[in-house]
N, C-alpha and C positions, 0 to 999 in steps of 0.2 A: 504494499500500499504506499500511499504518499506520506511524507513526513510533513504534517501540518501543525502549526502552532497558531492559536487564536488568543490574543491578549485583549481582555475587555476590562477597562477601568471606568470609573464613573464619568469621566469626560474624554476618554481616548480609546481608540480601537487600533489594533495591529493584527495583520494576518501575514504569516510567514509560511511559504510552501517550498519544501526542499531547500531550505536555507536562504531563499530569496524573499525579501519583503515585497508583497504584492499590494498591500493596502496599509496605510499608516496615517493617522491624523487625529486632530481634535474633533470630537463629536459636536454637532451643532447645539445639542442640549444634553443635560446630564441623564444618565441611566442608573438603575440600581444594579450594580455590577454582580452582586451575588445571585440575582435572579435572571441573569442573561446566560446564554449558552450557544453552543454550535453543534452541528452534526453533519455527517456526510450523507447525502441522499443520492445514491448512484454516483455519478461523477460531479454532482453539484455540492458546494459548501453552503449550508444554510445557517445564517447567524440570526439569533433571536435577541433583540434588545428590548428590555423592559424599561420604558420611560419613567423618569422620576415624576414628570408632570404630563398630564394629558395634552394632546394637541398635535397638529400637523407639523412636520419638519420639512423645510424647504430643501434640505440635503442631509446626508448622513454625516460626512466629515466636511470640515470647513473648506477644503480645497476643491470640493465638488462644485459644479455650476448649480446655483440655486434654481428651483422651479417655482412657478407662481402657485401658491397654495390657497389664494383668496377665494377661489370658486370650487374648492373640493367639496364643500358641504351643500352647494346649491343643487336643488332638484332640477334635472334637465327637462326642458320643455320639449317634449317629444315631437310636437307639430311645428316647431320653430322654423324649419327650413322648407315647409310646404307652402304651396300657393293656396289662396282662399278656397278654390274649387276642390282642392285635395283635402282641406280641413272638413268641408261638408261631407265628402265621401267617407272620410275616416269616422266622423260622428255617426253617420248612418250605419256603418258596419258595426261599430261598438254598440249602438243602440239595439241593433238586431241581435247581436250576440248576448246582450244583457236582457233581451226580451222586453225592452221598455218602449218600443214603438219607434216611429220614424225619427224624431229628434228629442226623445225623452231625456237623454243624458247630455244634451248639448252644453249645459252649464258646467259639466265636469271639466270641459276643455276650456 
């Protein structure tokens, strides 16, 4: 097997594979190190970090490029990219599936 070392501290992460550092850096936020862990799943290394505080992280380690987390909790508007006539057709289909008549559930959308 591979020689793997994963070092998890409250604010830092290090992964060494066969003597080569493949990931090392300061975590964006603190974790509870004693409750973190890692395992091999086939050929993949799975690292589980237990956050000290709840919330989205824009990156794991500080040298990573951050992602925009501002819309992670937004509920997607499934009909957003449709034309008006497509909205009507979708409402009709959903109404028929729900058995509520022609436009009975239009207010849902």
